[in-house]
C-alpha positions in Angstrom: 16.0 14.5 6.7 18.4 12.4 4.7 17.1 9.6 2.4 19.1 7.0 4.2 17.4 7.9 7.5 14.0 7.8 5.9 14.7 4.3 4.6 16.0 3.2 7.9 12.9 4.6 9.7 10.6 2.8 7.3 12.5 -0.5 7.8 12.5 0.1 11.6 8.7 0.7 11.6 8.1 -2.5 9.6 10.3 -4.6 11.9 8.5 -3.2 15.0 5.1 -4.0 13.5 6.2 -7.5 12.5 7.6 -8.1 16.0 4.4 -6.8 17.6 2.2 -9.0 15.4 4.4 -12.0 16.2 4.1 -11.3 19.9 0.4 -10.9 19.7 0.1 -14.1 17.6 2.2 -16.1 20.1 0.3 -14.6 23.0 -3.0 -15.5 21.4 -1.8 -19.0 20.7 -0.7 -19.5 24.3 -4.0 -18.1 25.5 -5.8 -20.5 23.2 -3.9 -23.5 24.6 -4.6 -22.3 28.1 -8.2 -21.6 27.2 -8.6 -25.1 25.8 -7.3 -26.6 29.1 -9.7 -24.4 31.1 -12.5 -25.0 28.6 -13.0 -28.4 30.0 -13.9 -26.7 33.3 -15.8 -23.7 31.8 -19.0 -23.4 29.8 -18.5 -19.8 28.7 -15.4 -20.5 26.7 -17.2 -20.2 23.3 -18.0 -16.5 24.1 -14.5 -15.9 25.1 -13.2 -17.4 21.8 -15.6 -15.3 19.8 -14.4 -12.1 21.5 -10.7 -13.1 21.0 -11.3 -13.7 17.3 -13.1 -10.4 16.9 -10.3 -8.5 18.7 -7.7 -10.4 16.7 -9.4 -9.4 13.4 -9.6 -5.7 14.5 -6.0 -5.7 15.5 -4.8 -7.2 12.2 -6.9 -4.7 10.2 -5.5 -1.7 12.2 -1.9 -3.0 11.9 -2.3 -3.4 8.2 -3.8 0.1 7.9 -1.0 1.6 9.9 1.6 -0.2 7.9 0.1 0.9 4.5 -0.3 4.5 5.7 3.3 4.8 7.0 4.7 3.2 3.9 2.8 5.7 1.7 3.9 8.7 3.7 7.6 7.6 3.6 7.5 6.8 -0.1 5.8 10.2 -0.9 8.4 12.0 1.1 11.1 10.4 -1.1 9.4 10.5 -4.5 7.8 14.0 -4.4 11.2 15.8 -4.3 12.6 13.6 -6.9 9.8 14.3 -9.3 10.1 18.1 -8.7 13.9 17.9 -9.4 13.3 15.8 -12.5 10.9 18.4 -13.9 13.3 21.3 -13.3 16.2 19.3 -14.7 14.2 18.7 -17.9 13.7 22.5 -18.2 17.4 23.0 -17.9 18.0 20.4 -20.6 15.6 22.1 -23.0 18.0 25.1 -23.0 16.8 27.2 -20.0 20.4 27.1 -18.8 19.9 30.1 -16.5 17.0 28.6 -14.7 17.5 28.5 -11.0 16.2 25.3 -9.3 14.0 26.3 -6.4 14.3 23.4 -4.0 14.8 23.5 -0.2 15.7 20.3 1.4 18.4 19.1 3.9 19.0 15.7 2.3 20.9 14.4 -0.7 18.3 15.6 -3.2 18.6 19.1 -1.8 22.4 18.9 -2.2 22.0 17.8 -5.8 19.7 20.7 -6.6 
């Protein structure tokens, strides 16, 4: 996969997560406003607010964990081949001019190798 596609996918994932978080935030805010109006009529609103805050906390934690995990995976898929190519290029620079670079990749780094 080309590096430009990897970068595009990482940005796309981040935008989707930000949009999803914004949607949930707005939805939660509107539910709170609606809940406050209904709370004048209901006694059990405090339990509902507690459940909403717990659900919201869990959602934020899982979203952050997903974002961190996907960012790490994408950054490793870019930096790992670069480090390998850098090591092999240093060996060529030391005077191992006949060393073959063993690198299989279908992106720009593979073309460079």
